[in-house]
Backbone bond lengths (Angstrom), bond angles and torsions (degrees), N, CA, C in turn:
res aa  C-N    CA-C-N  psi(-1)  N-CA   C-N-CA  omega(-1)  CA-C   N-CA-C  phi
1 M - - - 1.448 - - 1.530 111.88 -
2 A 1.317 117.17 4.21 1.456 120.59 -178.25 1.513 110.11 -55.25
3 G 1.314 114.61 137.71 1.452 119.49 176.37 1.510 114.21 97.20
4 N 1.346 118.62 -12.95 1.461 120.15 177.24 1.525 110.65 -58.62
5 K 1.335 116.00 140.97 1.460 121.13 -179.13 1.527 110.35 -87.51
6 I 1.323 115.73 124.16 1.459 121.42 -178.21 1.525 109.44 -123.76
7 L 1.329 115.25 130.51 1.461 121.52 174.96 1.521 108.69 -99.18
8 V 1.330 116.32 123.03 1.465 122.84 176.55 1.527 108.28 -104.15
9 V 1.314 116.82 120.48 1.466 121.13 -179.77 1.530 108.31 -116.39
10 E 1.309 116.39 105.86 1.457 122.23 -173.25 1.528 108.88 -155.63
11 D 1.341 117.45 126.47 1.463 119.92 -178.07 1.517 113.56 -85.41
12 D 1.341 117.28 -15.57 1.463 120.89 175.57 1.527 108.24 -78.05
13 G 1.334 116.34 110.39 1.456 120.59 -174.28 1.517 114.07 -59.38
14 T 1.333 116.75 -38.53 1.467 120.20 -178.49 1.527 110.74 -66.69
15 L 1.338 116.42 -46.97 1.462 119.73 179.62 1.523 110.79 -66.61
16 R 1.327 116.76 -39.68 1.470 119.98 179.15 1.527 110.80 -59.88
17 T 1.331 116.35 -44.81 1.463 120.52 179.18 1.523 111.15 -64.71
18 T 1.346 116.07 -39.20 1.473 120.40 179.53 1.524 110.67 -63.88
19 L 1.332 116.24 -43.51 1.464 120.29 178.58 1.530 110.63 -64.41
20 E 1.320 116.80 -44.59 1.470 120.68 178.62 1.525 110.53 -58.25
21 Y 1.335 116.42 -45.35 1.467 121.23 -178.08 1.531 111.19 -61.95
22 N 1.336 116.32 -49.43 1.462 119.88 -176.36 1.526 112.71 -68.40
23 L 1.303 117.53 -38.19 1.459 120.70 178.24 1.530 111.38 -69.13
24 T 1.310 116.05 -42.34 1.469 119.88 177.69 1.523 110.86 -62.83
25 K 1.324 115.49 -38.63 1.462 120.86 178.75 1.526 111.44 -61.51
26 Q 1.334 116.59 -29.26 1.460 121.45 178.19 1.530 112.53 -83.81
27 G 1.335 116.35 -1.36 1.456 119.96 175.97 1.516 115.28 98.44
28 Y 1.329 117.48 5.66 1.455 120.15 179.59 1.529 110.88 -81.86
29 S 1.316 115.31 153.56 1.468 121.77 173.95 1.527 106.83 -92.34
30 V 1.326 117.11 112.08 1.457 121.90 -169.63 1.528 111.62 -113.69
31 F 1.318 116.01 134.26 1.450 121.56 168.73 1.512 106.91 -134.22
32 S 1.329 118.47 157.40 1.456 120.10 -169.82 1.510 112.82 -138.43
33 A 1.328 114.55 166.59 1.455 122.70 177.38 1.521 108.06 -143.32
34 A 1.338 116.13 147.63 1.457 121.01 -176.82 1.524 112.70 -104.86
35 D 1.330 117.82 -6.84 1.463 120.64 177.68 1.525 109.66 -148.11
36 G 1.325 115.86 169.43 1.460 120.60 -173.66 1.514 114.82 -65.39
37 L 1.315 117.41 -40.61 1.465 120.14 -179.44 1.521 111.28 -65.92
38 E 1.327 116.29 -41.52 1.464 120.40 177.70 1.523 110.33 -64.31
39 A 1.335 116.44 -36.21 1.468 120.83 179.65 1.525 111.45 -61.03
40 I 1.328 116.56 -46.63 1.459 120.16 -179.88 1.518 111.28 -63.84
41 E 1.333 116.01 -43.12 1.470 120.35 -179.88 1.531 110.83 -61.50
42 K 1.333 117.06 -44.74 1.466 119.87 -178.59 1.523 111.97 -71.39
43 A 1.314 117.25 -35.95 1.469 119.75 178.08 1.521 110.38 -63.74
44 R 1.321 117.25 -42.45 1.456 120.82 179.18 1.516 111.46 -64.77
45 R 1.322 116.62 -36.08 1.455 120.30 -176.95 1.528 112.53 -80.81
46 E 1.331 116.43 -42.77 1.465 120.54 -171.26 1.527 114.17 -92.32
47 K 1.341 117.81 -19.10 1.475 122.11 -178.60 1.534 111.40 52.66
48 P 1.334 117.89 66.06 1.472 120.56 -177.66 1.521 112.12 -66.41
49 E 1.336 114.80 159.71 1.463 120.99 176.14 1.522 111.44 -97.24
50 L 1.340 116.57 -7.37 1.458 122.20 174.66 1.526 107.76 -161.98
51 V 1.341 116.33 144.31 1.463 121.72 178.12 1.522 109.16 -122.62
52 I 1.339 116.01 128.00 1.462 122.22 171.18 1.524 105.74 -103.38
53 L 1.330 117.07 115.58 1.461 121.88 -165.11 1.526 112.53 -128.03
54 D 1.327 116.42 118.59 1.458 121.38 175.74 1.527 109.65 -76.61
55 I 1.324 117.78 146.48 1.463 120.43 178.84 1.527 111.26 -75.60
56 M 1.345 116.84 -47.58 1.460 121.43 -174.87 1.525 110.14 -85.50
57 L 1.332 116.31 100.30 1.460 121.75 -177.64 1.528 110.21 -131.34
58 P 1.329 117.33 150.14 1.465 119.58 173.37 1.527 111.46 -75.49
59 K 1.335 115.69 159.63 1.462 125.20 175.92 1.529 113.43 73.26
60 L 1.339 116.31 -49.79 1.461 121.37 178.54 1.526 106.96 -151.78
61 D 1.337 117.37 122.79 1.467 117.87 -174.17 1.525 112.03 -73.05
62 G 1.332 114.49 165.21 1.451 120.58 -174.76 1.511 114.52 -62.81
63 L 1.338 117.21 -31.41 1.467 119.95 178.54 1.521 111.04 -64.13
64 E 1.343 116.32 -42.52 1.455 119.65 179.71 1.533 110.68 -70.73
65 V 1.328 116.98 -37.68 1.463 120.38 175.99 1.522 109.83 -60.11
66 C 1.326 116.50 -45.33 1.463 121.31 179.35 1.521 110.93 -60.48
67 R 1.334 116.46 -44.19 1.457 120.99 -179.64 1.532 111.36 -60.61
68 I 1.327 116.59 -43.27 1.467 121.21 -179.03 1.531 110.72 -68.19
69 L 1.335 116.88 -45.81 1.469 119.99 -179.51 1.524 110.96 -62.95
70 R 1.335 116.40 -38.74 1.456 119.09 -178.32 1.529 111.62 -65.88
71 Q 1.323 117.02 -30.80 1.459 120.91 177.85 1.523 111.79 -72.95
72 E 1.333 116.68 -27.30 1.458 120.73 -172.07 1.526 114.74 -101.32
73 M 1.319 117.86 -24.16 1.463 119.25 -175.00 1.521 111.55 -153.69
74 I 1.323 115.47 154.83 1.463 121.30 174.35 1.520 107.27 -97.25
75 V 1.327 116.46 103.62 1.457 121.68 -178.69 1.529 107.72 -145.94
76 P 1.325 118.15 136.53 1.465 119.90 176.76 1.527 110.41 -62.59
77 I 1.335 116.79 134.91 1.462 121.57 179.93 1.523 109.30 -124.62
78 L 1.331 115.05 120.59 1.462 122.26 175.83 1.519 107.16 -104.94
79 M 1.320 116.83 113.71 1.456 120.69 -175.08 1.524 111.28 -94.79
80 L 1.337 115.34 139.78 1.461 121.84 177.67 1.518 109.19 -110.06
81 T 1.322 116.43 136.23 1.452 120.25 176.68 1.519 109.73 -132.90
82 A 1.338 115.92 138.85 1.462 120.68 179.92 1.516 111.36 -84.28
83 R 1.311 116.33 -10.34 1.458 121.05 -177.95 1.522 110.74 -112.50
84 A 1.310 114.96 148.44 1.467 119.74 -175.99 1.516 112.69 -93.83
85 E 1.354 117.05 0.21 1.453 119.07 -177.59 1.525 111.26 -59.23
86 E 1.317 115.43 138.34 1.457 121.00 -179.02 1.520 111.62 -60.04
87 I 1.345 116.67 -34.05 1.463 119.79 -176.22 1.518 111.70 -61.57
88 D 1.346 118.12 -38.30 1.465 120.89 178.81 1.520 110.69 -61.38
89 K 1.311 115.99 -43.93 1.461 120.53 -177.49 1.523 111.16 -68.07
90 I 1.318 115.92 -43.64 1.463 119.97 -179.39 1.524 110.50 -65.37
91 L 1.328 117.19 -43.09 1.461 119.96 178.32 1.522 111.12 -60.08
92 G 1.331 116.38 -41.39 1.461 119.84 178.63 1.514 112.27 -60.17
93 L 1.316 116.29 -43.73 1.457 120.08 178.96 1.526 111.11 -68.52
94 E 1.322 116.13 -36.06 1.455 119.71 -177.64 1.527 112.58 -66.91
95 V 1.315 117.70 -32.91 1.468 119.44 -179.49 1.524 111.89 -86.78
96 G 1.336 117.59 0.39 1.459 119.29 171.57 1.508 117.02 120.19
97 A 1.341 118.68 2.67 1.466 119.39 176.60 1.529 109.45 -66.36
98 D 1.329 115.93 144.97 1.459 119.89 179.22 1.517 111.68 -83.35
99 D 1.325 116.46 -27.71 1.456 120.37 -179.81 1.522 108.46 -163.77
100 Y 1.323 116.44 171.48 1.458 120.60 178.51 1.516 109.58 -142.52
101 M 1.329 115.75 158.38 1.455 122.72 171.57 1.515 107.77 -135.63
102 T 1.341 116.18 142.96 1.456 121.65 -179.59 1.523 110.22 -98.95
103 K 1.327 116.53 130.92 1.456 121.05 175.96 1.532 109.56 -75.23
104 P 1.338 117.53 146.27 1.471 126.58 -6.34 1.527 110.15 -75.67
105 F 1.323 116.19 149.14 1.460 120.15 -178.59 1.524 109.68 -128.74
106 S 1.310 114.26 161.88 1.454 121.13 176.88 1.531 109.21 -78.17
107 M 1.332 117.16 127.15 1.457 120.44 178.27 1.529 110.33 -62.04
108 R 1.307 116.11 -33.77 1.466 120.01 178.73 1.529 110.31 -63.87
109 E 1.343 116.46 -42.30 1.463 119.14 179.22 1.524 110.87 -67.26
110 L 1.327 116.62 -41.01 1.464 119.01 178.78 1.525 110.50 -60.05
111 M 1.328 117.42 -44.24 1.461 120.71 179.60 1.530 110.89 -62.61
112 A 1.334 116.16 -37.39 1.472 119.67 178.89 1.526 110.69 -66.11
113 R 1.327 116.41 -39.62 1.459 119.19 179.33 1.528 111.27 -68.92
114 V 1.317 116.61 -41.00 1.469 120.24 177.12 1.527 109.76 -58.28
115 K 1.307 116.61 -47.54 1.466 121.51 -179.50 1.528 110.78 -60.97
116 A 1.335 116.22 -43.81 1.464 120.20 -179.19 1.524 111.76 -65.36
117 M 1.331 117.13 -42.16 1.464 120.79 -179.34 1.524 111.14 -65.02
118 L 1.318 117.10 -41.84 1.463 120.68 179.06 1.528 111.15 -69.13
119 R 1.315 116.50 -38.16 1.462 120.07 179.07 1.527 110.32 -64.20
120 R 1.324 115.51 -41.99 1.463 119.87 179.80 1.536 110.80 -63.42
121 T 1.316 116.02 -43.26 1.466 120.36 179.22 1.521 110.69 -61.45
122 Q 1.321 117.05 -42.65 1.459 121.32 -179.89 1.529 110.65 -64.22
123 M 1.328 116.62 -40.63 1.461 120.28 179.51 1.521 111.22 -63.32
124 V 1.336 116.85 -41.68 1.466 120.80 178.93 1.520 110.51 -64.01
125 Q 1.335 116.91 -43.63 1.463 121.37 179.98 1.518 111.29 -63.95
126 E 1.336 117.43 -43.00 1.466 121.24 179.69 1.519 110.68 -65.52
127 S 1.335 116.08 -38.26 1.463 120.11 179.13 1.523 110.54 -64.49
128 A 1.335 115.64 -41.01 1.470 119.73 -179.89 1.517 111.21 -67.34
129 T 1.337 116.73 -33.85 1.461 121.45 -178.17 1.524 111.79 -75.73
130 N 1.332 116.04 -39.06 1.463 120.26 -171.52 1.522 114.87 -93.64
131 S 1.318 117.30 -4.33 1.463 118.55 -178.14 1.518 110.97 -127.15
132 R 1.308 114.15 160.81 1.456 119.95 177.62 1.531 109.82 -70.35
133 P 1.331 117.07 152.95 1.460 119.53 178.11 1.519 110.83 -53.92
134 V 1.317 115.65 137.47 1.456 120.97 -177.46 1.518 109.42 -112.98
135 S 1.324 115.33 131.46 1.456 120.80 175.04 1.521 107.87 -118.83
136 L 1.321 115.99 123.14 1.454 121.34 178.35 1.516 108.23 -105.58
137 R 1.323 115.92 137.19 1.459 119.07 -178.05 1.518 109.88 -137.10
138 S 1.326 114.98 137.81 1.456 121.12 175.29 1.522 107.21 -147.58
139 G 1.325 116.44 107.44 1.453 120.12 -174.57 1.519 109.77 62.78
140 D 1.326 117.11 -127.42 1.463 119.81 178.92 1.527 112.52 -94.72
141 L 1.345 116.10 10.97 1.463 121.16 176.98 1.520 109.62 -93.42
142 D 1.324 117.05 125.04 1.462 121.88 -179.54 1.522 109.69 -126.47
143 I 1.332 116.29 129.35 1.463 122.14 179.16 1.521 108.18 -118.85
144 D 1.318 116.30 116.19 1.458 122.74 179.57 1.523 108.65 -104.75
145 S 1.345 116.79 100.59 1.461 121.24 -176.36 1.514 112.81 -66.47
146 S 1.330 117.28 -30.60 1.467 119.71 -178.12 1.523 111.66 -67.08
147 R 1.323 116.84 -32.02 1.468 121.13 -179.91 1.524 112.18 -106.60
148 H 1.329 115.67 -0.04 1.467 120.75 -177.23 1.525 109.31 53.84
149 A 1.331 116.23 45.14 1.458 121.93 -174.17 1.526 110.85 -122.18
150 V 1.317 115.30 143.36 1.464 121.69 178.18 1.524 108.60 -128.64
151 T 1.325 115.94 134.50 1.462 120.67 174.49 1.523 109.43 -129.63
152 V 1.327 115.17 145.50 1.460 121.97 172.58 1.519 105.44 -120.49
153 G 1.337 116.65 110.34 1.451 120.55 -171.21 1.519 108.74 66.00
154 D 1.311 116.88 -123.37 1.466 119.90 177.51 1.527 111.49 -105.46
155 K 1.338 116.23 14.67 1.467 121.35 -177.81 1.520 111.25 -102.49
156 R 1.320 117.33 123.78 1.459 122.66 176.03 1.527 108.72 -76.54
157 V 1.322 117.04 131.36 1.462 123.00 -178.38 1.524 109.40 -109.35
158 S 1.308 116.71 128.12 1.459 121.78 -179.48 1.528 110.02 -91.12
159 L 1.332 116.14 117.13 1.460 121.54 179.44 1.524 110.10 -120.42
160 N 1.333 116.23 144.75 1.462 117.85 171.50 1.526 108.36 -77.21
161 P 1.328 119.15 165.81 1.474 121.10 -172.95 1.519 115.03 -53.71
162 K 1.330 117.71 -43.08 1.456 118.94 -178.10 1.525 112.48 -73.86
163 E 1.319 117.87 -32.63 1.461 120.14 173.07 1.526 109.78 -60.98
164 F 1.327 116.13 -44.04 1.457 120.81 179.79 1.529 110.53 -61.82
165 D 1.335 116.50 -48.49 1.468 120.52 -178.30 1.520 111.34 -61.64
166 L 1.325 116.60 -41.55 1.467 120.85 -179.36 1.522 110.90 -65.22
167 L 1.325 116.68 -45.65 1.459 120.33 179.42 1.521 111.23 -63.59
168 A 1.315 116.75 -45.85 1.467 120.52 -179.44 1.519 111.23 -60.59
169 F 1.327 116.81 -41.88 1.467 120.46 179.63 1.524 111.05 -62.35
170 L 1.332 116.80 -45.71 1.463 119.84 -178.73 1.522 111.97 -66.79
171 V 1.336 117.02 -38.99 1.463 120.10 179.10 1.527 110.59 -66.38
172 K 1.329 117.05 -41.14 1.471 120.87 177.51 1.526 111.10 -59.35
173 N 1.336 115.77 -31.65 1.469 121.11 -177.61 1.527 110.33 -112.19
174 K 1.312 114.72 43.88 1.467 122.87 -176.27 1.532 111.99 -50.32
175 G 1.331 115.34 130.63 1.456 121.01 177.55 1.511 114.49 89.17
176 Q 1.341 117.57 -15.10 1.462 120.84 -178.41 1.521 110.51 -89.89
177 V 1.312 116.93 134.80 1.464 121.82 -178.54 1.528 109.41 -90.77
178 F 1.343 115.23 132.83 1.467 120.88 179.56 1.525 110.02 -123.74
179 S 1.323 115.91 136.64 1.458 119.81 174.76 1.526 109.35 -72.77
180 R 1.317 117.25 163.38 1.458 121.44 177.76 1.517 111.14 -61.57
181 D 1.319 116.95 -40.91 1.467 120.19 179.20 1.527 110.97 -62.35
182 T 1.326 116.75 -40.49 1.466 120.09 179.21 1.523 110.80 -65.43
183 L 1.332 116.75 -40.18 1.461 120.09 178.38 1.525 111.30 -65.31
184 L 1.325 117.48 -37.96 1.463 120.23 175.29 1.524 110.39 -59.95
185 E 1.331 115.81 -43.26 1.462 120.17 -178.94 1.524 111.67 -68.20
186 K 1.330 117.06 -45.80 1.463 121.16 -173.94 1.520 113.49 -76.53
187 V 1.332 117.34 -36.59 1.462 121.03 -175.20 1.526 112.20 -98.71
188 W 1.325 116.32 -43.43 1.468 119.78 179.89 1.525 111.74 -87.50
189 G 1.321 116.45 -20.96 1.460 119.93 177.67 1.507 114.41 86.24
190 Y 1.329 118.24 11.56 1.458 119.55 -178.46 1.528 110.97 -70.67
191 D 1.328 115.53 139.39 1.455 119.59 172.89 1.525 109.53 -110.05
192 F 1.334 115.41 23.17 1.456 121.09 174.59 1.523 106.58 -146.70
193 A 1.336 116.77 172.20 1.466 120.37 -176.12 1.520 110.74 -73.85
194 G 1.308 116.03 109.04 1.460 120.93 176.11 1.521 109.78 -88.20
195 D 1.318 117.92 -172.65 1.450 122.80 179.77 1.526 108.81 -86.91
196 T 1.311 116.72 113.18 1.469 120.51 -173.46 1.525 112.56 -69.26
197 R 1.345 118.77 -14.32 1.459 119.70 176.60 1.524 111.27 -63.71
198 T 1.330 116.73 -23.37 1.457 120.49 175.30 1.529 109.79 -56.58
199 I 1.326 116.55 -43.23 1.462 121.39 179.47 1.519 111.03 -64.17
200 D 1.328 116.86 -44.79 1.460 120.75 -177.58 1.529 111.75 -61.62
201 V 1.324 116.66 -41.49 1.465 120.02 -179.66 1.527 110.57 -66.03
202 H 1.333 116.93 -45.79 1.465 119.88 179.45 1.532 111.18 -63.49
203 M 1.322 116.45 -38.23 1.459 119.69 179.54 1.526 110.84 -66.30
204 R 1.319 116.38 -40.10 1.470 119.62 179.07 1.520 110.98 -61.22
205 W 1.327 116.07 -42.09 1.458 118.35 -178.20 1.519 112.84 -75.41
206 L 1.322 116.96 -30.77 1.465 118.84 173.10 1.525 110.55 -62.98
207 R 1.319 116.82 -41.12 1.465 120.32 178.84 1.526 111.00 -62.43
208 E 1.337 115.98 -39.91 1.465 119.29 178.69 1.534 111.04 -60.37
209 K 1.326 116.28 -28.75 1.459 120.43 -173.03 1.529 114.22 -95.18
210 I 1.337 118.18 -29.26 1.467 117.87 -174.35 1.525 114.65 -118.94
211 E 1.323 117.27 -12.06 1.462 119.50 -178.77 1.527 110.43 -91.73
212 T 1.329 117.12 143.00 1.464 121.68 174.51 1.523 110.13 -65.08
213 N 1.331 115.72 -42.58 1.464 122.11 176.23 1.526 108.34 -128.53
214 P 1.340 117.79 96.83 1.471 120.94 -176.69 1.529 113.50 -58.46
215 E 1.342 117.06 -27.44 1.461 120.16 -179.43 1.530 112.11 -74.69
216 Q 1.333 116.53 -21.80 1.461 121.80 176.64 1.526 108.04 -131.71
217 P 1.328 117.32 71.90 1.465 121.52 -173.59 1.522 112.85 -64.01
218 A 1.324 115.16 139.94 1.459 121.11 178.47 1.522 111.09 -105.74
219 R 1.344 116.79 -13.64 1.463 120.69 -177.37 1.531 112.45 -110.75
220 L 1.307 116.30 -53.97 1.462 121.21 -178.06 1.526 108.24 -94.16
221 I 1.330 114.58 98.24 1.460 121.61 -168.87 1.532 111.38 -101.12
222 T 1.333 115.01 133.90 1.467 120.87 172.66 1.528 108.80 -87.69
223 V 1.325 115.46 126.87 1.460 120.60 174.06 1.524 106.23 -104.96
224 R 1.298 116.43 104.04 1.465 121.14 -171.51 1.531 112.28 -56.16
225 G 1.327 113.41 133.15 1.450 119.65 179.24 1.516 113.82 80.41
226 V 1.330 117.03 -4.46 1.471 119.94 -178.27 1.525 110.91 -123.42
227 G 1.336 117.33 -65.17 1.459 119.54 -176.49 1.509 112.10 167.10
228 Y 1.328 115.70 -130.02 1.466 121.19 -175.61 1.534 111.45 -133.94
229 K 1.333 114.08 155.91 1.452 120.10 172.93 1.529 109.14 -147.19
230 F 1.342 116.10 162.75 1.453 121.54 175.44 1.518 109.33 -106.67
231 E 1.317 115.55 131.97 1.462 121.72 172.75 1.518 107.22 -127.15
232 G 1.323 117.02 135.78 1.459 118.85 -178.60 1.517 111.12 -126.01
């Protein structure tokens, strides 16, 4: 993955420098921003392949930066939060972040997540390049991998990249039950135990978007004590 362009958005100068040093040492091409407005400007100009984004930023907070970037480009976003409150993490995922880490964090774990996120992105891109467009269908649900588009009946459904990947994976393996850890490995690309709440949040929002009654889902089924499966 050497040479991948990574944007680090962090207003704490010491942490920003530490992240730049460690990422550069791993062979990544790193550029940084100290506030939200600078982050958007640099992302538009540099077209990063991954963004490490702090929530608490001057001028424009990280949630709004994430929302804007997600509307303009498909790029993995790893959000950093200094607070452990569940609401911060859920909000980050809701506006389009692919994952989050709570400060203080292990630099080794952050590097592992960066590597996994970039590897997953590369695998998806190679699959799209080397294979014919794939359309998955189950009832009135249609997933067009070539256009990264999902429709339910005649309604177009807007999904963030990880929601799309998670749904496509479950539909491809219709009827099979997967644990949260397995979904993290298969969809997020982690080769270590990530935070399984990431799966729960993405599943909740997928249900809001594709289920007739999200409170009583007919497609995205919870198998208690095990995980999730897709039924169509």
